[in-house]
All heavy atoms as a GROMACS GRO file, in nm:
protein
  604
    1GLU      N    1   0.505   0.559   0.135
    1GLU     CA    2   0.460   0.500   0.256
    1GLU      C    3   0.309   0.475   0.259
    1GLU      O    4   0.259   0.376   0.300
    1GLU     CB    5   0.506   0.576   0.383
    1GLU     CG    6   0.648   0.574   0.408
    1GLU     CD    7   0.688   0.653   0.532
    1GLU    OE1    8   0.606   0.732   0.580
    1GLU    OE2    9   0.801   0.641   0.566
    2ASN      N   10   0.240   0.580   0.218
    2ASN     CA   11   0.096   0.568   0.217
    2ASN      C   12   0.041   0.463   0.122
    2ASN      O   13  -0.053   0.398   0.150
    2ASN     CB   14   0.030   0.709   0.186
    2ASN     CG   15   0.050   0.805   0.296
    2ASN    OD1   16   0.065   0.770   0.409
    2ASN    ND2   17   0.048   0.935   0.262
    3TYR      N   18   0.114   0.449   0.001
    3TYR     CA   19   0.070   0.348  -0.094
    3TYR      C   20   0.097   0.216  -0.038
    3TYR      O   21   0.012   0.122  -0.047
    3TYR     CB   22   0.149   0.369  -0.224
    3TYR     CG   23   0.088   0.467  -0.316
    3TYR    CD1   24   0.118   0.606  -0.298
    3TYR    CD2   25   0.003   0.431  -0.414
    3TYR    CE1   26   0.066   0.698  -0.378
    3TYR    CE2   27  -0.051   0.527  -0.499
    3TYR     CZ   28  -0.018   0.663  -0.484
    3TYR     OH   29  -0.078   0.758  -0.562
    4LEU      N   30   0.212   0.187   0.032
    4LEU     CA   31   0.240   0.058   0.088
    4LEU      C   32   0.139   0.023   0.200
    4LEU      O   33   0.082  -0.088   0.199
    4LEU     CB   34   0.375   0.056   0.149
    4LEU     CG   35   0.498   0.064   0.049
    4LEU    CD1   36   0.622   0.075   0.129
    4LEU    CD2   37   0.494  -0.066  -0.040
    5LYS      N   38   0.104   0.117   0.273
    5LYS     CA   39   0.015   0.096   0.384
    5LYS      C   40  -0.130   0.067   0.326
    5LYS      O   41  -0.197  -0.020   0.378
    5LYS     CB   42   0.002   0.226   0.475
    5LYS     CG   43  -0.082   0.206   0.596
    5LYS     CD   44  -0.072   0.329   0.679
    5LYS     CE   45  -0.179   0.328   0.794
    5LYS     NZ   46  -0.172   0.452   0.872
    6ALA      N   47  -0.164   0.137   0.222
    6ALA     CA   48  -0.304   0.119   0.162
    6ALA      C   49  -0.302  -0.015   0.090
    6ALA      O   50  -0.403  -0.090   0.100
    6ALA     CB   51  -0.333   0.232   0.068
    7ILE      N   52  -0.204  -0.056   0.025
    7ILE     CA   53  -0.204  -0.181  -0.049
    7ILE      C   54  -0.208  -0.292   0.057
    7ILE      O   55  -0.286  -0.390   0.040
    7ILE     CB   56  -0.075  -0.196  -0.138
    7ILE    CG1   57  -0.077  -0.094  -0.249
    7ILE    CG2   58  -0.063  -0.337  -0.192
    7ILE    CD1   59   0.054  -0.087  -0.326
    8TYR      N   60  -0.137  -0.271   0.164
    8TYR     CA   61  -0.135  -0.381   0.266
    8TYR      C   62  -0.273  -0.399   0.322
    8TYR      O   63  -0.324  -0.506   0.338
    8TYR     CB   64  -0.037  -0.343   0.382
    8TYR     CG   65  -0.041  -0.431   0.494
    8TYR    CD1   66   0.019  -0.559   0.486
    8TYR    CD2   67  -0.099  -0.401   0.614
    8TYR    CE1   68   0.017  -0.652   0.590
    8TYR    CE2   69  -0.108  -0.491   0.722
    8TYR     CZ   70  -0.048  -0.612   0.713
    8TYR     OH   71  -0.045  -0.700   0.823
    9ALA      N   72  -0.340  -0.285   0.356
    9ALA     CA   73  -0.476  -0.288   0.414
    9ALA      C   74  -0.577  -0.346   0.317
    9ALA      O   75  -0.661  -0.435   0.357
    9ALA     CB   76  -0.520  -0.152   0.455
   10LEU      N   77  -0.574  -0.302   0.196
   10LEU     CA   78  -0.678  -0.352   0.097
   10LEU      C   79  -0.653  -0.497   0.042
   10LEU      O   80  -0.739  -0.560   0.003
   10LEU     CB   81  -0.673  -0.256  -0.022
   10LEU     CG   82  -0.722  -0.119  -0.005
   10LEU    CD1   83  -0.697  -0.028  -0.124
   10LEU    CD2   84  -0.873  -0.119   0.032
   11SER      N   85  -0.525  -0.548   0.057
   11SER     CA   86  -0.499  -0.680   0.007
   11SER      C   87  -0.500  -0.789   0.110
   11SER      O   88  -0.460  -0.902   0.076
   11SER     CB   89  -0.363  -0.675  -0.073
   11SER     OG   90  -0.259  -0.652   0.024
   12ARG      N   91  -0.535  -0.758   0.231
   12ARG     CA   92  -0.522  -0.858   0.343
   12ARG      C   93  -0.605  -0.981   0.314
   12ARG      O   94  -0.569  -1.090   0.351
   12ARG     CB   95  -0.561  -0.793   0.472
   12ARG     CG   96  -0.447  -0.697   0.519
   12ARG     CD   97  -0.472  -0.636   0.646
   12ARG     NE   98  -0.462  -0.729   0.753
   12ARG     CZ   99  -0.483  -0.711   0.881
   12ARG    NH1  100  -0.529  -0.595   0.913
   12ARG    NH2  101  -0.461  -0.800   0.972
   13GLY      N  102  -0.730  -0.966   0.249
   13GLY     CA  103  -0.811  -1.080   0.232
   13GLY      C  104  -0.765  -1.161   0.107
   13GLY      O  105  -0.739  -1.283   0.129
   14SER      N  106  -0.762  -1.097  -0.003
   14SER     CA  107  -0.737  -1.170  -0.130
   14SER      C  108  -0.587  -1.174  -0.170
   14SER      O  109  -0.552  -1.245  -0.264
   14SER     CB  110  -0.820  -1.112  -0.240
   14SER     OG  111  -0.770  -0.979  -0.264
   15GLY      N  112  -0.513  -1.092  -0.103
   15GLY     CA  113  -0.368  -1.082  -0.143
   15GLY      C  114  -0.343  -0.977  -0.253
   15GLY      O  115  -0.237  -0.951  -0.286
   16MET      N  116  -0.453  -0.927  -0.310
   16MET     CA  117  -0.439  -0.828  -0.421
   16MET      C  118  -0.537  -0.708  -0.390
   16MET      O  119  -0.646  -0.728  -0.338
   16MET     CB  120  -0.472  -0.886  -0.557
   16MET     CG  121  -0.385  -1.003  -0.597
   16MET     SD  122  -0.215  -0.960  -0.617
   16MET     CE  123  -0.215  -0.886  -0.777
   17ALA      N  124  -0.494  -0.586  -0.426
   17ALA     CA  125  -0.583  -0.474  -0.412
   17ALA      C  126  -0.607  -0.421  -0.551
   17ALA      O  127  -0.519  -0.413  -0.634
   17ALA     CB  128  -0.514  -0.367  -0.332
   18SER      N  129  -0.736  -0.391  -0.584
   18SER     CA  130  -0.770  -0.332  -0.715
   18SER      C  131  -0.714  -0.197  -0.725
   18SER      O  132  -0.700  -0.121  -0.629
   18SER     CB  133  -0.920  -0.342  -0.738
   18SER     OG  134  -0.985  -0.236  -0.672
   19MET      N  135  -0.682  -0.158  -0.846
   19MET     CA  136  -0.627  -0.028  -0.876
   19MET      C  137  -0.732   0.085  -0.839
   19MET      O  138  -0.705   0.190  -0.781
   19MET     CB  139  -0.580  -0.009  -1.016
   19MET     CG  140  -0.474  -0.108  -1.054
   19MET     SD  141  -0.320  -0.086  -0.971
   19MET     CE  142  -0.239   0.026  -1.075
   20GLY      N  143  -0.859   0.055  -0.867
   20GLY     CA  144  -0.964   0.148  -0.836
   20GLY      C  145  -0.981   0.167  -0.686
   20GLY      O  146  -1.007   0.286  -0.645
   21ALA      N  147  -0.981   0.054  -0.620
   21ALA     CA  148  -0.995   0.075  -0.471
   21ALA      C  149  -0.877   0.149  -0.406
   21ALA      O  150  -0.898   0.225  -0.318
   21ALA     CB  151  -1.010  -0.068  -0.406
   22LEU      N  152  -0.758   0.121  -0.466
   22LEU     CA  153  -0.642   0.192  -0.413
   22LEU      C  154  -0.653   0.345  -0.442
   22LEU      O  155  -0.626   0.426  -0.350
   22LEU     CB  156  -0.519   0.136  -0.484
   22LEU     CG  157  -0.386   0.171  -0.422
   22LEU    CD1  158  -0.369   0.150  -0.272
   22LEU    CD2  159  -0.275   0.101  -0.503
   23ALA      N  160  -0.699   0.377  -0.556
   23ALA     CA  161  -0.716   0.523  -0.593
   23ALA      C  162  -0.816   0.586  -0.511
   23ALA      O  163  -0.799   0.699  -0.451
   23ALA     CB  164  -0.762   0.535  -0.741
   24SER      N  165  -0.926   0.513  -0.479
   24SER     CA  166  -1.032   0.571  -0.390
   24SER      C  167  -0.980   0.586  -0.249
   24SER      O  168  -1.009   0.685  -0.187
   24SER     CB  169  -1.153   0.474  -0.394
   24SER     OG  170  -1.259   0.514  -0.313
   25GLU      N  171  -0.912   0.483  -0.200
   25GLU     CA  172  -0.855   0.489  -0.065
   25GLU      C  173  -0.764   0.612  -0.044
   25GLU      O  174  -0.764   0.669   0.066
   25GLU     CB  175  -0.782   0.357  -0.036
   25GLU     CG  176  -0.716   0.352   0.101
   25GLU     CD  177  -0.810   0.335   0.222
   25GLU    OE1  178  -0.926   0.293   0.201
   25GLU    OE2  179  -0.767   0.364   0.330
   26LEU      N  180  -0.681   0.636  -0.141
   26LEU     CA  181  -0.585   0.740  -0.131
   26LEU      C  182  -0.634   0.878  -0.180
   26LEU      O  183  -0.563   0.977  -0.162
   26LEU     CB  184  -0.456   0.704  -0.208
   26LEU     CG  185  -0.382   0.582  -0.148
   26LEU    CD1  186  -0.278   0.528  -0.249
   26LEU    CD2  187  -0.323   0.612  -0.016
   27GLY      N  188  -0.752   0.881  -0.246
   27GLY     CA  189  -0.805   1.004  -0.291
   27GLY      C  190  -0.727   1.062  -0.410
   27GLY      O  191  -0.710   1.183  -0.416
   28VAL      N  192  -0.676   0.977  -0.494
   28VAL     CA  193  -0.603   1.019  -0.614
   28VAL      C  194  -0.665   0.959  -0.741
   28VAL      O  195  -0.750   0.867  -0.734
   28VAL     CB  196  -0.456   0.982  -0.606
   28VAL    CG1  197  -0.386   1.051  -0.486
   28VAL    CG2  198  -0.434   0.830  -0.596
   29THR      N  199  -0.618   0.998  -0.859
   29THR     CA  200  -0.675   0.943  -0.975
   29THR      C  201  -0.608   0.807  -1.010
   29THR      O  202  -0.499   0.781  -0.962
   29THR     CB  203  -0.640   1.040  -1.096
   29THR    OG1  204  -0.503   1.039  -1.119
   29THR    CG2  205  -0.697   1.180  -1.075
   30PRO      N  206  -0.682   0.729  -1.089
   30PRO     CA  207  -0.624   0.599  -1.129
   30PRO      C  208  -0.487   0.608  -1.201
   30PRO      O  209  -0.402   0.521  -1.181
   30PRO     CB  210  -0.733   0.533  -1.219
   30PRO     CG  211  -0.863   0.598  -1.164
   30PRO     CD  212  -0.822   0.737  -1.134
   31GLY      N  213  -0.476   0.712  -1.273
   31GLY     CA  214  -0.343   0.735  -1.342
   31GLY      C  215  -0.231   0.750  -1.249
   31GLY      O  216  -0.116   0.706  -1.270
   32THR      N  217  -0.255   0.825  -1.142
   32THR     CA  218  -0.154   0.848  -1.040
   32THR      C  219  -0.122   0.720  -0.970
   32THR      O  220   0.002   0.694  -0.948
   32THR     CB  221  -0.208   0.950  -0.931
   32THR    OG1  222  -0.238   1.075  -0.999
   32THR    CG2  223  -0.108   0.978  -0.832
   33VAL      N  224  -0.216   0.639  -0.942
   33VAL     CA  225  -0.191   0.507  -0.883
   33VAL      C  226  -0.109   0.421  -0.980
   33VAL      O  227  -0.010   0.356  -0.931
   33VAL     CB  228  -0.323   0.441  -0.846
   33VAL    CG1  229  -0.303   0.292  -0.808
   33VAL    CG2  230  -0.396   0.512  -0.734
   34THR      N  231  -0.138   0.422  -1.102
   34THR     CA  232  -0.064   0.337  -1.197
   34THR      C  233   0.080   0.380  -1.200
   34THR      O  234   0.171   0.291  -1.198
   34THR     CB  235  -0.126   0.355  -1.335
   34THR    OG1  236  -0.262   0.304  -1.331
   34THR    CG2  237  -0.047   0.276  -1.441
   35THR      N  238   0.105   0.501  -1.197
   35THR     CA  239   0.239   0.553  -1.201
   35THR      C  240   0.325   0.514  -1.076
   35THR      O  241   0.429   0.460  -1.077
   35THR     CB  242   0.252   0.713  -1.207
   35THR    OG1  243   0.181   0.751  -1.332
   35THR    CG2  244   0.391   0.766  -1.210
   36MET      N  245   0.255   0.526  -0.960
   36MET     CA  246   0.325   0.486  -0.837
   36MET      C  247   0.340   0.331  -0.823
   36MET      O  248   0.450   0.289  -0.778
   36MET     CB  249   0.249   0.541  -0.713
   36MET     CG  250   0.316   0.502  -0.582
   36MET     SD  251   0.494   0.562  -0.573
   36MET     CE  252   0.467   0.742  -0.546
   37VAL      N  253   0.235   0.258  -0.870
   37VAL     CA  254   0.248   0.111  -0.860
   37VAL      C  255   0.368   0.066  -0.957
   37VAL      O  256   0.442  -0.024  -0.918
   37VAL     CB  257   0.121   0.043  -0.900
   37VAL    CG1  258   0.141  -0.106  -0.924
   37VAL    CG2  259   0.018   0.064  -0.786
   38ARG      N  260   0.382   0.140  -1.063
   38ARG     CA  261   0.494   0.101  -1.154
   38ARG      C  262   0.626   0.123  -1.076
   38ARG      O  263   0.720   0.044  -1.088
   38ARG     CB  264   0.485   0.190  -1.278
   38ARG     CG  265   0.580   0.145  -1.394
   38ARG     CD  266   0.566   0.221  -1.522
   38ARG     NE  267   0.426   0.198  -1.572
   38ARG     CZ  268   0.344   0.296  -1.621
   38ARG    NH1  269   0.380   0.414  -1.617
   38ARG    NH2  270   0.227   0.258  -1.663
   39ARG      N  271   0.634   0.236  -1.012
   39ARG     CA  272   0.758   0.266  -0.930
   39ARG      C  273   0.785   0.160  -0.826
   39ARG      O  274   0.897   0.113  -0.804
   39ARG     CB  275   0.759   0.404  -0.871
   39ARG     CG  276   0.769   0.518  -0.967
   39ARG     CD  277   0.761   0.644  -0.900
   39ARG     NE  278   0.755   0.760  -0.998
   39ARG     CZ  279   0.725   0.884  -0.963
   39ARG    NH1  280   0.700   0.911  -0.839
   39ARG    NH2  281   0.718   0.969  -1.058
   40LEU      N  282   0.675   0.121  -0.751
   40LEU     CA  283   0.692   0.026  -0.646
   40LEU      C  284   0.732  -0.108  -0.700
   40LEU      O  285   0.811  -0.181  -0.638
   40LEU     CB  286   0.556   0.014  -0.563
   40LEU     CG  287   0.523   0.134  -0.479
   40LEU    CD1  288   0.380   0.119  -0.424
   40LEU    CD2  289   0.624   0.160  -0.372
   41THR      N  290   0.679  -0.146  -0.817
   41THR     CA  291   0.706  -0.266  -0.883
   41THR      C  292   0.858  -0.267  -0.928
   41THR      O  293   0.930  -0.366  -0.902
   41THR     CB  294   0.621  -0.296  -1.007
   41THR    OG1  295   0.487  -0.296  -0.956
   41THR    CG2  296   0.653  -0.420  -1.078
   42GLN      N  297   0.901  -0.164  -0.985
   42GLN     CA  298   1.043  -0.150  -1.027
   42GLN      C  299   1.133  -0.152  -0.906
   42GLN      O  300   1.247  -0.202  -0.917
   42GLN     CB  301   1.060  -0.018  -1.107
   42GLN     CG  302   0.998  -0.026  -1.247
   42GLN     CD  303   1.007   0.105  -1.318
   42GLN    OE1  304   1.038   0.215  -1.251
   42GLN    NE2  305   0.974   0.110  -1.446
   43GLY      N  306   1.084  -0.106  -0.794
   43GLY     CA  307   1.170  -0.109  -0.672
   43GLY      C  308   1.159  -0.245  -0.593
   43GLY      O  309   1.227  -0.261  -0.494
   44GLY      N  310   1.093  -0.333  -0.648
   44GLY     CA  311   1.080  -0.463  -0.586
   44GLY      C  312   0.986  -0.475  -0.466
   44GLY      O  313   0.997  -0.572  -0.392
   45LEU      N  314   0.899  -0.375  -0.445
   45LEU     CA  315   0.815  -0.373  -0.331
   45LEU      C  316   0.677  -0.417  -0.361
   45LEU      O  317   0.597  -0.460  -0.269
   45LEU     CB  318   0.808  -0.230  -0.272
   45LEU     CG  319   0.937  -0.173  -0.220
   45LEU    CD1  320   0.920  -0.030  -0.180
   45LEU    CD2  321   0.989  -0.261  -0.108
   46ALA      N  322   0.636  -0.419  -0.488
   46ALA     CA  323   0.500  -0.460  -0.528
   46ALA      C  324   0.505  -0.544  -0.648
   46ALA      O  325   0.604  -0.544  -0.720
   46ALA     CB  326   0.407  -0.332  -0.549
   47ARG      N  327   0.388  -0.616  -0.674
   47ARG     CA  328   0.376  -0.692  -0.793
   47ARG      C  329   0.246  -0.657  -0.856
   47ARG      O  330   0.148  -0.655  -0.775
   47ARG     CB  331   0.392  -0.839  -0.773
   47ARG     CG  332   0.304  -0.897  -0.663
   47ARG     CD  333   0.328  -1.040  -0.640
   47ARG     NE  334   0.268  -1.086  -0.510
   47ARG     CZ  335   0.143  -1.098  -0.491
   47ARG    NH1  336   0.052  -1.074  -0.588
   47ARG    NH2  337   0.096  -1.134  -0.375
   48TYR      N  338   0.239  -0.633  -0.981
   48TYR     CA  339   0.111  -0.603  -1.046
   48TYR      C  340   0.076  -0.712  -1.135
   48TYR      O  341   0.160  -0.764  -1.213
   48TYR     CB  342   0.131  -0.470  -1.127
   48TYR     CG  343   0.011  -0.439  -1.212
   48TYR    CD1  344  -0.102  -0.390  -1.161
   48TYR    CD2  345   0.018  -0.453  -1.349
   48TYR    CE1  346  -0.213  -0.358  -1.238
   48TYR    CE2  347  -0.090  -0.428  -1.431
   48TYR     CZ  348  -0.208  -0.377  -1.372
   48TYR     OH  349  -0.318  -0.352  -1.450
   49GLU      N  350  -0.053  -0.749  -1.137
   49GLU     CA  351  -0.108  -0.846  -1.232
   49GLU      C  352  -0.231  -0.785  -1.297
   49GLU      O  353  -0.321  -0.737  -1.234
   49GLU     CB  354  -0.149  -0.975  -1.157
   49GLU     CG  355  -0.038  -1.049  -1.093
   49GLU     CD  356  -0.080  -1.171  -1.012
   49GLU    OE1  357  -0.185  -1.224  -1.046
   49GLU    OE2  358  -0.012  -1.211  -0.920
   50LYS      N  359  -0.220  -0.780  -1.431
   50LYS     CA  360  -0.324  -0.713  -1.511
   50LYS      C  361  -0.457  -0.783  -1.476
   50LYS      O  362  -0.467  -0.904  -1.464
   50LYS     CB  363  -0.292  -0.731  -1.659
   50LYS     CG  364  -0.378  -0.641  -1.748
   50LYS     CD  365  -0.326  -0.654  -1.890
   50LYS     CE  366  -0.395  -0.553  -1.976
   50LYS     NZ  367  -0.347  -0.550  -2.113
   51TYR      N  368  -0.553  -0.702  -1.457
   51TYR     CA  369  -0.693  -0.744  -1.418
   51TYR      C  370  -0.714  -0.798  -1.279
   51TYR      O  371  -0.819  -0.820  -1.236
   51TYR     CB  372  -0.752  -0.842  -1.523
   51TYR     CG  373  -0.753  -0.794  -1.664
   51TYR    CD1  374  -0.669  -0.860  -1.754
   51TYR    CD2  375  -0.825  -0.687  -1.695
   51TYR    CE1  376  -0.671  -0.812  -1.892
   51TYR    CE2  377  -0.820  -0.637  -1.830
   51TYR     CZ  378  -0.743  -0.707  -1.921
   51TYR     OH  379  -0.734  -0.661  -2.053
   52ALA      N  380  -0.605  -0.821  -1.207
   52ALA     CA  381  -0.610  -0.879  -1.073
   52ALA      C  382  -0.584  -0.766  -0.971
   52ALA      O  383  -0.640  -0.759  -0.868
   52ALA     CB  384  -0.512  -0.989  -1.050
   53GLY      N  385  -0.491  -0.681  -1.004
   53GLY     CA  386  -0.454  -0.566  -0.915
   53GLY      C  387  -0.309  -0.568  -0.874
   53GLY      O  388  -0.221  -0.624  -0.947
   54VAL      N  389  -0.286  -0.520  -0.751
   54VAL     CA  390  -0.156  -0.507  -0.706
   54VAL      C  391  -0.141  -0.570  -0.563
   54VAL      O  392  -0.232  -0.573  -0.484
   54VAL     CB  393  -0.108  -0.347  -0.694
   54VAL    CG1  394  -0.196  -0.277  -0.604
   54VAL    CG2  395   0.035  -0.345  -0.660
   55GLY      N  396  -0.029  -0.639  -0.540
   55GLY     CA  397   0.002  -0.700  -0.414
   55GLY      C  398   0.137  -0.667  -0.376
   55GLY      O  399   0.216  -0.598  -0.447
   56LEU      N  400   0.175  -0.702  -0.255
   56LEU     CA  401   0.309  -0.666  -0.201
   56LEU      C  402   0.401  -0.788  -0.212
   56LEU      O  403   0.356  -0.900  -0.189
   56LEU     CB  404   0.302  -0.619  -0.052
   56LEU     CG  405   0.215  -0.496  -0.028
   56LEU    CD1  406   0.206  -0.472   0.123
   56LEU    CD2  407   0.289  -0.379  -0.093
   57THR      N  408   0.521  -0.762  -0.249
   57THR     CA  409   0.630  -0.871  -0.241
   57THR      C  410   0.670  -0.887  -0.089
   57THR      O  411   0.621  -0.805  -0.008
   57THR     CB  412   0.752  -0.829  -0.313
   57THR    OG1  413   0.808  -0.710  -0.251
   57THR    CG2  414   0.719  -0.800  -0.460
   58PRO      N  415   0.743  -0.986  -0.059
   58PRO     CA  416   0.784  -0.998   0.083
   58PRO      C  417   0.856  -0.872   0.136
   58PRO      O  418   0.838  -0.822   0.256
   58PRO     CB  419   0.879  -1.119   0.082
   58PRO     CG  420   0.820  -1.208  -0.023
   58PRO     CD  421   0.783  -1.108  -0.129
   59ALA      N  422   0.942  -0.809   0.048
   59ALA     CA  423   1.002  -0.684   0.090
   59ALA      C  424   0.913  -0.572   0.112
   59ALA      O  425   0.923  -0.490   0.199
   59ALA     CB  426   1.115  -0.645  -0.013
   60GLY      N  427   0.809  -0.566   0.022
   60GLY     CA  428   0.707  -0.466   0.032
   60GLY      C  429   0.623  -0.480   0.159
   60GLY      O  430   0.585  -0.387   0.226
   61LYS      N  431   0.588  -0.606   0.188
   61LYS     CA  432   0.510  -0.634   0.309
   61LYS      C  433   0.587  -0.596   0.432
   61LYS      O  434   0.532  -0.532   0.530
   61LYS     CB  435   0.474  -0.781   0.317
   61LYS     CG  436   0.373  -0.812   0.423
   61LYS     CD  437   0.326  -0.956   0.422
   61LYS     CE  438   0.229  -0.984   0.531
   61LYS     NZ  439   0.173  -1.125   0.525
   62LYS      N  440   0.715  -0.626   0.435
   62LYS     CA  441   0.798  -0.584   0.548
   62LYS      C  442   0.801  -0.432   0.564
   62LYS      O  443   0.792  -0.380   0.678
   62LYS     CB  444   0.941  -0.639   0.526
   62LYS     CG  445   1.035  -0.614   0.644
   62LYS     CD  446   1.170  -0.673   0.615
   62LYS     CE  447   1.269  -0.647   0.727
   62LYS     NZ  448   1.403  -0.704   0.706
   63ALA      N  449   0.818  -0.365   0.458
   63ALA     CA  450   0.821  -0.218   0.456
   63ALA      C  451   0.683  -0.163   0.497
   63ALA      O  452   0.673  -0.069   0.580
   63ALA     CB  453   0.853  -0.159   0.317
   64ALA      N  454   0.578  -0.219   0.452
   64ALA     CA  455   0.443  -0.175   0.491
   64ALA      C  456   0.418  -0.198   0.638
   64ALA      O  457   0.362  -0.112   0.704
   64ALA     CB  458   0.333  -0.247   0.407
   65LEU      N  459   0.459  -0.307   0.690
   65LEU     CA  460   0.442  -0.338   0.835
   65LEU      C  461   0.522  -0.238   0.919
   65LEU      O  462   0.476  -0.200   1.025
   65LEU     CB  463   0.480  -0.481   0.873
   65LEU     CG  464   0.381  -0.583   0.818
   65LEU    CD1  465   0.439  -0.726   0.844
   65LEU    CD2  466   0.246  -0.569   0.893
   66SER      N  467   0.635  -0.197   0.868
   66SER     CA  468   0.717  -0.098   0.939
   66SER      C  469   0.640   0.031   0.945
   66SER      O  470   0.644   0.100   1.054
   66SER     CB  471   0.850  -0.086   0.865
   66SER     OG  472   0.928   0.016   0.925
   67VAL      N  473   0.581   0.075   0.834
   67VAL     CA  474   0.503   0.198   0.826
   67VAL      C  475   0.386   0.191   0.920
   67VAL      O  476   0.364   0.279   1.002
   67VAL     CB  477   0.455   0.222   0.684
   67VAL    CG1  478   0.360   0.339   0.681
   67VAL    CG2  479   0.576   0.250   0.596
   68VAL      N  480   0.314   0.078   0.925
   68VAL     CA  481   0.199   0.064   1.011
   68VAL      C  482   0.238   0.074   1.159
   68VAL      O  483   0.174   0.145   1.231
   68VAL     CB  484   0.124  -0.072   0.980
   68VAL    CG1  485   0.022  -0.103   1.092
   68VAL    CG2  486   0.062  -0.073   0.842
   69ARG      N  487   0.347   0.008   1.192
   69ARG     CA  488   0.399   0.012   1.333
   69ARG      C  489   0.430   0.154   1.370
   69ARG      O  490   0.396   0.200   1.481
   69ARG     CB  491   0.518  -0.079   1.349
   69ARG     CG  492   0.479  -0.223   1.359
   69ARG     CD  493   0.612  -0.308   1.394
   69ARG     NE  494   0.578  -0.440   1.356
   69ARG     CZ  495   0.633  -0.509   1.251
   69ARG    NH1  496   0.725  -0.440   1.184
   69ARG    NH2  497   0.607  -0.629   1.224
   70ARG      N  498   0.504   0.224   1.284
   70ARG     CA  499   0.549   0.362   1.310
   70ARG      C  500   0.429   0.445   1.328
   70ARG      O  501   0.419   0.531   1.426
   70ARG     CB  502   0.642   0.417   1.202
   70ARG     CG  503   0.704   0.545   1.236
   70ARG     CD  504   0.814   0.585   1.137
   70ARG     NE  505   0.766   0.578   0.997
   70ARG     CZ  506   0.821   0.505   0.905
   70ARG    NH1  507   0.929   0.424   0.935
   70ARG    NH2  508   0.779   0.505   0.781
   71HIS      N  509   0.329   0.446   1.242
   71HIS     CA  510   0.205   0.521   1.253
   71HIS      C  511   0.134   0.494   1.382
   71HIS      O  512   0.080   0.580   1.448
   71HIS     CB  513   0.124   0.501   1.134
   71HIS     CG  514   0.167   0.568   1.007
   71HIS    ND1  515   0.103   0.575   0.894
   71HIS    CD2  516   0.291   0.632   0.982
   71HIS    CE1  517   0.177   0.636   0.802
   71HIS    NE2  518   0.291   0.675   0.867
   72ARG      N  519   0.123   0.364   1.418
   72ARG     CA  520   0.058   0.331   1.547
   72ARG      C  521   0.128   0.391   1.671
   72ARG      O  522   0.069   0.434   1.761
   72ARG     CB  523   0.044   0.177   1.564
   72ARG     CG  524  -0.057   0.116   1.477
   72ARG     CD  525  -0.061  -0.033   1.505
   72ARG     NE  526  -0.158  -0.099   1.410
   72ARG     CZ  527  -0.161  -0.217   1.375
   72ARG    NH1  528  -0.068  -0.303   1.429
   72ARG    NH2  529  -0.244  -0.266   1.291
   73LEU      N  530   0.263   0.384   1.663
   73LEU     CA  531   0.338   0.448   1.771
   73LEU      C  532   0.311   0.597   1.781
   73LEU      O  533   0.298   0.655   1.897
   73LEU     CB  534   0.485   0.421   1.763
   73LEU     CG  535   0.544   0.287   1.789
   73LEU    CD1  536   0.686   0.270   1.749
   73LEU    CD2  537   0.528   0.255   1.932
   74ILE      N  538   0.306   0.666   1.669
   74ILE     CA  539   0.283   0.807   1.668
   74ILE      C  540   0.148   0.832   1.722
   74ILE      O  541   0.124   0.933   1.810
   74ILE     CB  542   0.297   0.867   1.526
   74ILE    CG1  543   0.444   0.861   1.484
   74ILE    CG2  544   0.238   1.010   1.515
   74ILE    CD1  545   0.474   0.885   1.337
   75GLU      N  546   0.040   0.761   1.684
   75GLU     CA  547  -0.092   0.774   1.733
   75GLU      C  548  -0.096   0.754   1.884
   75GLU      O  549  -0.166   0.824   1.955
   75GLU     CB  550  -0.190   0.674   1.662
   75GLU     CG  551  -0.207   0.714   1.515
   75GLU     CD  552  -0.289   0.611   1.443
   75GLU    OE1  553  -0.351   0.516   1.509
   75GLU    OE2  554  -0.300   0.621   1.320
   76THR      N  555  -0.026   0.650   1.932
   76THR     CA  556  -0.027   0.619   2.072
   76THR      C  557   0.036   0.732   2.154
   76THR      O  558  -0.011   0.773   2.256
   76THR     CB  559   0.056   0.484   2.102
   76THR    OG1  560  -0.016   0.382   2.032
   76THR    CG2  561   0.052   0.452   2.248
   77GLN      N  562   0.149   0.792   2.100
   77GLN     CA  563   0.206   0.902   2.169
   77GLN      C  564   0.119   1.030   2.171
   77GLN      O  565   0.114   1.091   2.277
   77GLN     CB  566   0.347   0.932   2.104
   77GLN     CG  567   0.446   0.828   2.122
   77GLN     CD  568   0.576   0.857   2.043
   77GLN    OE1  569   0.577   0.940   1.956
   77GLN    NE2  570   0.676   0.776   2.069
   78ARG      N  571   0.044   1.051   2.064
   78ARG     CA  572  -0.047   1.167   2.061
   78ARG      C  573  -0.157   1.150   2.160
   78ARG      O  574  -0.190   1.246   2.226
   78ARG     CB  575  -0.105   1.182   1.915
   78ARG     CG  576  -0.008   1.236   1.819
   78ARG     CD  577  -0.084   1.251   1.690
   78ARG     NE  578   0.014   1.292   1.583
   78ARG     CZ  579  -0.015   1.286   1.454
   78ARG    NH1  580  -0.130   1.242   1.411
   78ARG    NH2  581   0.078   1.324   1.368
   79GLN      N  582  -0.208   1.027   2.180
   79GLN     CA  583  -0.319   1.002   2.272
   79GLN      C  584  -0.274   1.025   2.419
   79GLN      O  585  -0.354   1.060   2.508
   79GLN     CB  586  -0.372   0.865   2.253
   79GLN     CG  587  -0.456   0.856   2.118
   79GLN     CD  588  -0.495   0.712   2.094
   79GLN    OE1  589  -0.468   0.617   2.164
   79GLN    NE2  590  -0.568   0.693   1.977
   80SER      N  591  -0.151   0.986   2.446
   80SER     CA  592  -0.101   0.999   2.581
   80SER      C  593  -0.063   1.135   2.627
   80SER      O  594  -0.047   1.165   2.744
   80SER     CB  595   0.023   0.899   2.607
   80SER     OG  596   0.128   0.938   2.534
   81ASN      N  597  -0.048   1.233   2.528
   81ASN     CA  598  -0.010   1.366   2.558
   81ASN      C  599  -0.127   1.451   2.592
   81ASN      O  600  -0.227   1.463   2.587
   81ASN     CB  601   0.069   1.428   2.450
   81ASN     CG  602   0.212   1.375   2.442
   81ASN    OD1  603   0.260   1.328   2.537
   81ASN    ND2  604   0.270   1.377   2.320
   0.00000   0.00000   0.00000
C-alpha cells in the first residue's frame, strides 16, 4: 500500500517516479524498491521502464487511489476525536 501511494504521489507530474526518489520517499534502500517494484509489476499494478522509472497501470492507479482515500478517512476520524 505504501509503495502504491508513494508511486502515485511521485508520478503525478510526469507519470513516472524514479527509483531513487521512491527509495528516498519510503526510507528504504534502492534494492528494496527494485524488489517491490518487480512484485508490483508481476501483479499488474505497476510498469517499469529502464532509465525512466516506475508508473502505475490503470489497476495500480485504482488501488493507489483507494489507499489514499482510506488514509484520508482515517486522518479525518483522528482529527474529529
